[in-house]
N, C-alpha and C positions, 0 to 999 in steps of 0.2 A: 443268564449273565454270560456263562462260560462260552455259549454259543455265539454270542454275539462277539464277544471277543475273539473268537476262532475266526469268525468271518472277516471282522477288520482287520485282522492281523493277516490273513490269506487276499483281502482285498488289496492290502497295502503293498503285498509283495507282488500281486498280480500286475498293478498299476506300475511298481518301480521297475518292472523287467519291461512293461509295454512300452514304457517312456525312455529307456535305455536303447530298445531296439529300434524304435521309431524317431529317434532324434534325430533332427536334420544333420547336425554337425558334431563332433567331438564335443565332450563336455569343456574343455578349456576355451575354445571356439565360441559355444554357445555363452557360457559365462561374458565372455569377452563384448561378445554382440550387447547380451541384455546390459553389461555395465555403460557400452557407447549410448543406448537408446535411454537409457535413465539419463546420462547426464545431457543427453540433447535435449530431453523434456525437461528435467530439471532447470537448465538454463535457460529454456525458453520460458517457463514459469516464472523463474528469477527477473527474467527481463521485463514480462509482461506486468509483475508485481511491481518494480521498478517506476517502470512508466506510469502506473497509476497513482504511484506514491507521488512523482514529480508532478504530475496533472493537479492532484488534490493540494500538493504544497504550494503550487503556482496559483491556485484558484484561493486558497486560504493568503497568500501575499496579497494578491489582488484586490481581494475584500478588505484587509486590513490598510492597504493604501487608499481606497476610497473611503473608508472611515478618518483616517487621519487626514486626508484632504478635505473631507466634512468639517472635521474639528478645527483645522485651520482656518476653514472660511468663517465658521462661527467665531472663531476665536478673535480674528480680524475685525468681523463686524462689530462685535462686542466692543473692543477697542477704540473703534471709531465712534461709537456713541457714548463711550466714556469720554473720549477726550471732546466730543462736543458738548456734552454737559459739564465737563470742567472747565471748558471756554465760556462756557454762559454764565457758571457761577462766577469765575473771576472778571467778566465783565461788568455782572451785577455788584457785585463786592467793590470793584474800584469806580464804579458811577458815585457812589457817596463821597 
């Protein structure tokens, strides 16, 4: 266990030293660039997700509109049938 821990610490220190020596820019610039890249990617992802949400919302609205139009059409037909039936009953009742 102790050997593993020593190897881990030695590897960590070696890696940190090599990363510091081989870094393409000073730490501040590297962090700034990473922050810029992160913001760009996050913005792109956010825009893509927003576009997907808008598309899904439009599809949902369109489906609801179609269902509403169908319900209105059916309601109008039912009203016409009811009016015909009421007219027929009225005519039959007034014949006597």
